[in-house]
C-alpha positions as semicolon CSV with decimal commas, in nm:
position;residue;x (nm);y (nm);z (nm)
1;M;0,632;1,126;-1,530
2;A;0,500;0,805;-1,340
3;V;0,311;0,451;-1,468
4;P;-0,047;0,510;-1,490
5;T;-0,238;0,440;-1,183
6;I;-0,488;0,126;-1,189
7;P;-0,753;0,134;-1,277
8;S;-0,600;0,318;-1,553
9;A;-0,446;0,052;-1,793
10;I;-0,048;-0,023;-1,758
11;S;0,124;-0,172;-2,041
12;L;0,467;-0,274;-2,053
13;G;0,623;0,040;-2,268
14;N;0,483;0,230;-1,973
15;I;0,743;0,065;-1,768
16;Q;0,979;0,084;-2,042
17;T;0,913;0,467;-2,013
18;E;0,927;0,513;-1,697
19;F;1,235;0,287;-1,607
20;G;1,433;0,290;-1,946
21;G;1,531;-0,052;-2,086
22;S;1,544;-0,102;-2,493
23;N;1,337;-0,379;-2,717
24;P;1,254;-0,679;-2,692
25;I;1,176;-0,621;-2,344
26;A;0,995;-0,858;-2,104
27;I;0,862;-0,804;-1,725
28;S;1,123;-1,015;-1,576
29;E;1,383;-0,744;-1,707
30;Y;1,217;-0,462;-1,441
31;Y;1,232;-0,677;-1,112
32;A;1,356;-0,416;-0,817
33;G;1,722;-0,494;-0,797
34;A;1,808;-0,625;-1,129
35;G;1,929;-0,297;-1,311
36;L;1,634;-0,066;-1,400
37;V;1,441;-0,060;-1,130
38;V;1,651;0,038;-0,799
39;S;1,587;-0,212;-0,507
40;A;1,325;-0,141;-0,244
41;T;1,103;0,081;-0,511
42;A;0,780;0,113;-0,448
43;N;0,431;0,183;-0,631
44;A;0,192;0,432;-0,550
45;T;0,044;0,256;-0,292
46;S;0,368;0,187;-0,088
47;V;0,372;-0,181;-0,201
48;A;0,743;-0,317;-0,292
49;I;0,794;-0,404;-0,680
50;P;0,911;-0,753;-0,609
51;S;1,266;-0,850;-0,663
52;S;1,195;-1,209;-0,772
53;G;0,920;-1,438;-0,826
54;A;0,561;-1,345;-0,918
55;I;0,553;-1,029;-1,118
56;S;0,283;-0,820;-1,300
57;F;0,198;-0,494;-1,433
58;A;-0,001;-0,399;-1,116
59;N;0,295;-0,423;-0,947
60;F;0,386;-0,069;-1,136
61;S;0,110;0,143;-1,046
62;G;0,159;0,480;-1,008
63;A;0,553;0,367;-0,967
64;T;0,816;0,647;-1,024
65;A;1,155;0,628;-1,144
66;L;1,426;0,824;-0,914
67;S;1,794;0,921;-1,090
68;A;2,069;1,084;-0,894
69;S;2,439;1,153;-1,003
70;L;2,714;1,228;-0,743
71;P;3,034;1,433;-0,825
72;S;3,408;1,354;-0,877
73;W;3,553;1,602;-0,670
74;N;3,927;1,566;-0,632
75;T;3,935;1,187;-0,686
76;G;4,223;1,062;-0,509
77;G;4,339;0,880;-0,240
78;G;4,113;0,601;-0,295
79;Y;3,846;0,799;-0,293
80;D;3,557;0,908;-0,518
81;N;3,557;1,248;-0,394
82;N;3,852;1,379;-0,163
83;I;3,804;1,775;-0,023
84;G;3,975;1,976;0,194
85;A;4,055;2,291;0,323
86;T;4,445;2,370;0,404
87;V;4,475;2,723;0,599
88;V;4,853;2,822;0,678
89;D;4,968;3,126;0,928
90;T;5,373;3,191;0,949
91;G;5,277;3,484;1,186
92;C;5,213;3,259;1,497
93;N;4,896;3,408;1,550
94;G;4,692;3,087;1,511
95;A;4,507;2,916;1,253
96;Y;4,143;2,810;1,166
97;A;4,064;2,560;0,847
98;E;3,696;2,425;0,783
99;I;3,532;2,239;0,486
100;Y;3,192;2,245;0,423
101;L;2,951;2,018;0,238
102;Y;2,619;2,137;0,198
103;V;2,314;1,898;0,030
104;N;2,028;2,110;-0,128
105;S;1,676;2,019;-0,138
106;N;1,695;2,226;-0,493
107;G;1,879;1,938;-0,619
108;T;2,263;2,073;-0,537
109;I;2,545;1,980;-0,374
110;V;2,842;2,180;-0,269
111;Y;3,144;2,206;-0,108
112;N;3,336;2,556;0,008
113;D;3,685;2,527;0,117
114;M;3,721;2,909;0,251
115;L;3,803;3,005;-0,104
116;N;3,539;2,879;-0,329
117;N;3,210;2,756;-0,376
118;Y;3,167;2,353;-0,603
119;S;2,850;2,283;-0,696
120;H;2,703;1,968;-0,855
121;T;2,343;1,903;-0,976
122;W;2,237;1,572;-0,787
123;R;1,884;1,552;-0,845
124;L;1,821;1,399;-1,234
125;V;1,473;1,236;-1,232
126;G;1,214;1,298;-0,931
127;T;1,086;1,508;-0,700
128;A;1,373;1,600;-0,455
129;S;1,082;1,484;-0,146
130;N;1,115;1,149;-0,312
131;F;1,457;1,073;-0,252
132;Y;1,655;1,024;0,095
133;F;2,048;1,179;0,150
134;R;2,250;0,908;0,398
135;F;2,615;1,015;0,528
136;D;2,783;0,721;0,651
137;I;3,100;0,772;0,811
138;T;3,400;0,521;0,848
139;S;3,677;0,696;1,003
140;G;3,724;1,059;1,218
141;A;3,415;1,260;1,218
142;V;3,252;1,529;1,132
143;A;3,205;1,878;1,354
144;G;2,931;1,977;1,625
145;G;2,629;2,159;1,446
146;S;2,660;1,904;1,133
147;S;2,383;1,723;1,024
148;A;2,253;1,355;1,132
149;T;2,487;1,090;1,044
150;G;2,419;0,700;0,936
151;T;2,047;0,779;0,894
152;N;1,818;0,826;0,605
153;L;1,723;1,196;0,580
154;Q;1,438;1,329;0,341
155;M;1,524;1,604;0,058
156;N;1,309;1,786;0,171
157;S;1,537;2,006;0,353
158;N;1,845;2,078;0,375
159;Y;2,193;1,926;0,517
160;T;2,524;2,062;0,618
161;Y;2,846;1,836;0,729
162;F;3,166;2,000;0,802
163;V;3,486;1,922;0,899
164;S;3,763;2,222;1,076
165;A;4,065;2,235;1,250
166;T;4,243;2,521;1,496
167;A;4,572;2,544;1,523
168;A;4,754;2,763;1,820
169;C;5,101;2,885;1,765
170;N;5,368;2,638;1,696
171;D;5,095;2,383;1,606
172;I;4,950;2,166;1,309
173;V;4,628;2,025;1,338
174;D;4,486;1,772;1,052
175;N;4,157;1,675;1,084
176;E;3,972;1,352;0,870
177;C;3,659;1,250;0,840
178;T;3,596;0,941;0,555
179;G;3,286;0,733;0,484
180;T;3,039;0,702;0,208
181;W;2,791;0,913;0,073
182;S;2,407;0,800;-0,110
183;F;2,093;0,884;-0,243
184;R;1,862;0,632;-0,138
185;N;1,494;0,589;-0,253
186;A;1,227;0,542;0,063
187;G;1,261;0,211;0,126
188;G;1,633;0,274;0,172
189;G;1,737;0,124;-0,188
190;V;2,064;0,273;-0,329
191;I;2,064;0,492;-0,622
192;V;2,411;0,616;-0,658
193;S;2,683;0,583;-0,355
194;Q;3,057;0,731;-0,358
195;S;3,316;0,718;-0,123
196;F;3,475;1,061;0,037
197;A;3,737;1,211;0,220
198;M;3,657;1,551;0,409
199;S;3,989;1,716;0,583
200;A;4,079;2,045;0,762
201;Y;4,440;2,145;0,751
202;A;4,520;2,388;1,020
203;Q;4,921;2,509;1,064
204;S;5,041;2,837;1,243
205;S;5,457;2,897;1,308
């Protein structure tokens, strides 16, 4: 659903239906970034909805609300998501651990700890291709072969991130990557954001 596109008539009710809010309503409630409309939301002609100053029904022509959700997996250590994989070898044969995160255009976000898949539906309202995923690193690093970090990636594709650890005999390797995951709109406005820690622990003795 979207706000009608000019030359069709647009009402305050159309805007409320798309972006939410409760009666009594006023157009001043629908500035971008003010709460109901995500910052940098644009209309059907890619013109950003104002964040201040003059605002009119025409600014909302064809505009679509986007809503997304991020999981809270193993909240702890100061992180919204604290996920990891642990492999301990007692035969001195070496050990390999890896933790994977899959961000999928079908609307799911999944992590795998080598034992199980844990899935969460991220797309709540809106077409997947209108969303952008961003993986920002604060400390550590993801393993080679992971998708791009520090940039907005359109959700018309699937993206994969992983952290791994390889331990030789009589060795312990504990690798961790921390940062922030977020879903954004085309203008870069943050729809939802959470902190994370991904860790891989390998021990062989």
